VEXKOLRO-653766 format. One line per 4 residues: number of its first residue (from 1); their letters; for each residue x, y, z of C-alpha. Coordinates in steps of 0.02 Angstrom, whole numbers, plus 50000, padded with zeros to 5 digits. Each point is the difference from the previous one (the first is absolute). Example, Ala and Ser with C-alpha at 12.3 -4.5 7.8 and 13.67 -1.06 7.14 Angstrom:
# VEXKOLRO-653766
1	AS	50615 49775 50390 | 50069 50172 49967 .
END
This chain:
# VEXKOLRO-653766
1	MMRD	49506 49884 48666 | 50042 49819 49964 | 50153 49940 49909 | 49919 49979 49828 .
5	TPVT	49930 50178 50001 | 50135 50119 50062 | 49951 50172 50061 | 50085 50142 49908 .
9	RRRF	50007 50185 50033 | 49890 50031 49850 | 49870 49877 50060 | 49999 50052 50183 .
13	LAGA	49822 50037 50051 | 49943 50140 50111 | 49885 49874 50081 | 50139 49963 50122 .
17	TGLA	49944 50152 50096 | 49878 49887 50089 | 50148 49949 50106 | 49976 50145 50117 .
21	ASLG	49830 49938 50050 | 50069 49830 50047 | 50122 50082 50120 | 49876 50110 50090 .
25	GCIS	50013 49912 50166 | 50104 49876 50096 | 49968 49815 49977 | 49978 49931 50175 .
29	TSPQ	50098 49842 50032 | 49995 49878 50144 | 50178 49958 50051 | 50031 49813 49987 .
33	PPGQ	50139 49913 50093 | 50112 49890 49894 | 49919 49833 49965 | 49835 50048 50078 .
37	VGGG	49835 50028 49909 | 49895 50147 50054 | 50039 50148 50111 | 50078 50014 50171 .
41	PAGG	49948 49905 50156 | 49817 50020 50041 | 49923 50048 50165 | 50123 50133 50054 .
45	GSDI	49946 50087 50158 | 50091 50165 49974 | 49900 50161 50001 | 50143 50094 49916 .
49	ESLR	49958 50065 49827 | 50091 49913 49858 | 50156 50076 49924 | 49962 50045 49819 .
53	AGGS	50133 50014 49865 | 49983 50028 49813 | 50073 50072 49842 | 50144 49948 49888 .
57	STVF	49994 49830 49915 | 50190 50001 50010 | 50004 50015 50190 | 49847 49888 50018 .
61	PVVQ	50093 49832 50000 | 50110 50055 50146 | 49860 50069 50108 | 49880 49861 49953 .
65	RGAS	50127 49868 50051 | 50026 50091 50164 | 49813 50007 50029 | 49984 49814 49963 .
69	YWVS	50128 49959 50134 | 49921 50125 50120 | 49823 49931 49991 | 50066 49821 50014 .
73	NYAT	50090 50050 50161 | 50117 49851 49994 | 50065 49917 50158 | 50184 50007 50044 .
77	TDRE	50013 49814 49963 | 49959 50032 49816 | 50178 50032 49942 | 49950 50008 49818 .
81	YWGP	49894 50157 50025 | 50057 50070 50168 | 50133 49915 50107 | 50059 50165 50077 .
85	TQYG	50166 49935 50066 | 50058 49987 49820 | 49996 50189 49993 | 50076 50036 50170 .
89	ISTD	49830 50028 50082 | 49968 49925 50171 | 49814 49973 50028 | 49872 49864 50029 .
93	QRLA	49861 50103 49922 | 49911 49969 49836 | 50055 50104 49852 | 49873 50143 50001 .
97	DYWA	49988 49994 50189 | 50186 50037 50012 | 50007 50145 49878 | 49839 50079 50063 .
101	GLYG	50056 49971 50178 | 50150 50113 49971 | 49875 50143 49997 | 49890 49945 50144 .
105	FEAD	49868 49899 49909 | 49944 49848 50099 | 49986 49827 49925 | 49828 49919 49984 .
109	EDVS	49966 49839 50092 | 49983 49905 49835 | 50117 49998 49851 | 49930 50159 49922 .
113	PPYE	50117 50150 49983 | 49970 50152 50111 | 49927 50085 49845 | 49970 49951 49820 .
117	VSVG	50091 50069 49847 | 49918 50021 49830 | 50085 50050 49838 | 49921 50085 49848 .
121	LSHS	50069 49999 49824 | 49995 50148 49879 | 50150 50110 49962 | 50109 50128 50087 .
125	GTGL	49899 50156 49961 | 49837 49921 50057 | 50081 49932 50159 | 50070 50169 50049 .
129	ERLR	49834 50086 49963 | 49910 49874 50110 | 50129 50027 50137 | 49977 50189 49989 .
133	NGQI	49812 49978 50009 | 50010 49891 50156 | 49935 49844 49912 | 50154 49895 50037 .
137	DIGN	50141 50002 50128 | 50148 49957 49888 | 50018 50059 49820 | 50113 49888 49896 .
141	ASAS	50096 50091 49864 | 50140 49960 49879 | 50039 50185 49975 | 50017 50140 50126 .
145	AAAE	49852 50104 50053 | 50090 50151 49927 | 50008 49914 49830 | 49818 49944 50010 .
149	FPNA	49941 50174 50048 | 50120 50117 49909 | 49889 50152 50029 | 49982 49973 50187 .
153	SEEE	50079 50125 50117 | 50136 49950 50122 | 49875 50026 50141 | 49880 49877 49918 .
157	LDHF	50137 49872 49970 | 50056 50010 50181 | 49842 49907 50050 | 50065 49844 49911 .
161	TNHV	50117 49901 50115 | 50116 49895 49893 | 50057 49823 50041 | 50111 49916 49870 .
165	VAVD	49977 49812 50014 | 50096 49932 49849 | 50089 50046 49839 | 49937 49950 49827 .
169	AQPI	50095 50003 49836 | 49880 50016 49854 | 50056 49892 49855 | 49957 50029 49818 .
173	VVST	49907 49846 49933 | 49947 49945 49826 | 49893 49864 49921 | 50090 49834 49982 .
177	EVYD	49994 50013 49809 | 50095 50164 50008 | 50128 49929 50121 | 50023 49843 49895 .
181	AGVT	50023 50111 49846 | 50158 50073 50076 | 49944 50145 50110 | 50081 49952 50165 .
185	KLTA	50076 50171 50035 | 49950 50181 49970 | 50085 50165 50033 | 49916 50135 50102 .
189	EQVR	49993 50105 49841 | 49904 49862 49909 | 49876 49982 50144 | 49973 50188 50003 .
193	GIYQ	49976 50000 49812 | 49867 49865 50011 | 49903 50087 50140 | 50013 50170 49917 .
197	GEVT	49933 49936 49833 | 50163 50018 49905 | 50031 49812 49979 | 49842 49910 49944 .
201	RWSE	50057 49839 49914 | 50105 49858 50067 | 50100 50001 49837 | 50072 50166 50059 .
205	IPSY	50090 49906 50140 | 50162 49931 49922 | 50000 49837 50101 | 49822 49953 49946 .
209	EGPD	49995 49860 49869 | 49815 49955 49999 | 49849 50046 49893 | 49978 50186 49974 .
213	REIQ	49874 50053 50131 | 49948 50163 50077 | 50045 50022 50183 | 49860 49987 50127 .
217	AVGR	50057 50113 50143 | 49909 49956 50160 | 49997 50117 50150 | 49926 50004 50174 .
221	AEGS	49850 50108 50039 | 50033 50184 50027 | 50003 50027 50187 | 50083 49834 50036 .
225	GTDT	50166 50010 50090 | 50080 49887 49870 | 49954 50122 49861 | 50055 50151 50101 .
229	AFRS	50167 49919 50042 | 50030 49948 49819 | 49967 50175 49934 | 50109 50078 50135 .
233	NMLG	50146 49881 49983 | 49998 49961 49814 | 49922 50154 49921 | 50062 50128 50126 .
237	DPNA	49834 50068 50063 | 49851 49919 50091 | 49885 50092 49879 | 50101 49967 49841 .
241	PMSV	49889 49962 49849 | 49999 49820 49942 | 49943 49907 49845 | 49917 49838 50053 .
245	DARK	49880 49878 49917 | 49919 49936 50159 | 49998 50045 50184 | 49963 49872 50134 .
249	GQNQ	49950 50032 50179 | 50098 49861 50083 | 50163 49907 49973 | 49910 49834 49972 .
253	QVKT	49901 50078 49858 | 50161 50064 49921 | 50075 49827 50014 | 49848 49917 49919 .
257	TVAN	50000 50124 49855 | 50185 49975 49962 | 49991 49811 50020 | 49850 49988 49882 .
261	SNNA	50078 50110 49866 | 50138 49976 49872 | 50059 50180 49986 | 49990 50079 50173 .
265	IAYM	50119 50091 50115 | 49961 50059 50177 | 50071 50055 50167 | 49937 49914 50156 .
269	ALAF	50041 49951 50178 | 50136 49869 50018 | 49889 49889 50108 | 49888 49962 49849 .
273	VDDS	50136 49946 49879 | 50016 49819 49944 | 50042 49903 49842 | 49838 50054 49916 .
277	VPAL	50061 50181 49998 | 50191 49995 49979 | 50094 50146 50075 | 50131 50091 49897 .
281	ELEF	50173 50062 50037 | 50004 50190 50003 | 50152 50103 49952 | 50003 50167 50089 .
285	DGTT	50144 50125 50003 | 50125 49867 49949 | 49944 49870 50127 | 49901 49843 49956 .
289	YTPG	49871 49949 50130 | 49954 49817 49994 | 49846 49921 50082 | 50050 49885 50141 .
293	ENLS	50170 50083 50018 | 50005 50187 50031 | 49827 50076 49984 | 50002 50035 50187 .
297	DPSY	50153 50111 49978 | 49957 50177 50060 | 50060 50069 49834 | 49872 49899 49900 .
301	PLAR	49889 50135 49924 | 49836 49909 50030 | 50032 49956 50183 | 49872 50077 50118 .
305	DLHC	49950 49991 50181 | 49838 49914 50052 | 49902 50100 50127 | 49869 49971 50134 .
309	YTWD	49934 50173 50045 | 49904 50045 50158 | 49910 50163 50034 | 50057 50133 50123 .
313	GTSK	50124 49888 50089 | 49981 49815 50038 | 49881 49921 50125 | 50050 49855 50110 .
317	KEAA	49888 49885 49901 | 50085 50050 49838 | 50172 49995 50079 | 49983 49821 50062 .
321	FLRM	49960 49935 49826 | 50133 50106 49914 | 50133 49953 50127 | 49967 49818 49956 .
325	ILSD	50026 50035 49814 | 50157 50103 50032 | 50078 49870 50116 | 50122 49867 49942 .
329	FGQQ	49855 49878 50014 | 49891 50105 49885 | 50136 50040 49875 | 50045 49817 49981 .
333	NFVE	49821 49934 49994 | 49901 50138 49915 | 50123 50099 49892 | 50130 49877 49935 .
337	PEGY	49875 49863 49945 | 49913 50128 49889 | 50160 50037 49904 | 50031 50172 50078 .
341	SQLT	50160 50057 50085 | 50008 50006 50189 | 50047 50163 50084 | 50182 50020 50047 .
345	DDRQ	50040 50003 50185 | 50018 50189 49998 | 49836 50027 49910 | 49912 49876 50114 .
349	TEQF	50060 50100 50151 | 49941 50162 49919 | 49827 49927 49972 | 49987 49934 50178 .
353	DTLP	50032 50178 50056 | 49842 50057 49908 | 49894 49891 50116 | 49946 50033 50179 .
357	EPET	50112 49916 50128 | 49933 49831 50061 | 49928 49998 50174 | 50081 49835 50047 .
END
C-alpha cells in the first residue's frame, strides 16, 4: 500500500492469499558475471549436467554471486574477480577449472567451465521440497531443515546434508516516516507485542512523535526460512501464531512494501537493507544491538545460519562449488559483499569437513 493510503489491521484484505500461487515454483535465473549482460559463456563443450540450486531468497545473493563467477570462469590474470595468489592458492587455471579440478573434472578447451551452475529463486521451504524431490542439487535455506519440516522424523531429516555458508542477522526495519518520527529503537517485548496483535498503533510506542497511525506489520511467507527463524528466535516457537497485515514471498517484496508505506514494520535479511528501509536498534535481555555494529554477535536473537543443503551426502559436483563458497576466496567475494558475516575459522573448518576430500 502506498504512503498516502496506509494499510491497517482492520483494512487488511484476505486477497493476499493469492501470494501462495505466486510462489508455487522456482524462478529460473541465468547467472550473470559482474558487468556482463546475459548469461555465462556460450558454446561450452561439457557433457556434464548442470548443477542446479534453488530456494531461499536470503541465501540467493550468495549462491547467485558464486554462480556468476563460476560461469564466467575468470583467468588467473583477472585479479579483480579471481587472482588466486591473493588467497594463498597456487594455480594457473581459470576459476571454475580450478575448483572443479579439485574433484577430477577436466577443463574444457575454451573458456567455458567444466559444468554450468543455475540458481532458482523461491523460498526455503520450496527449495528443500525441490531438493527432496530430486528437482535440484542444492537447496538454499535460511532456516534448518528441522525447523522447516517440524513433523519430519529424524530418519527423514538425516537425508538432508547441511552446509552452512554464512551467517545472517535479521534486522527489524520500518518505513522512513516511522523512523523519522522517533522510532529508532524497539525492545524485544515491543516487537513481540506488534507481531502478536497486542500493539496495533504507533502511538503506543513512547518514542513515536508522528501522526497517529495503525501499524502495518509485514511478514515473510509461511514456509520461508526468514519467517521460521523469526518465529523461533523472537516468538519462541517456529509455529508460533502471528498477527500480520501482509505476507510477502521474498525479501525484495518486503523491502518494497515497507519503503512504499508510511506505517510499516518488518523483519528481513540484512543483505536487502538500505536507507529506504531503515533498520532499528533492538534491545534484548538488557543488551542493545545496533545495525552496523554488533548484529553479527552470536547472542543477537535474530542471528541465523544460512544453509546450502544437499541430499544423501554430497556429490563431487556439488562439493566443488560449495568448497569455492566456503573458501576464503568465496567468503570474501560472495558472502561479505552481500552484508552477511563470514564464517569463523573454526566454523569454516567444520564445514570443509562436511565435504568429500579433494582428489588433488
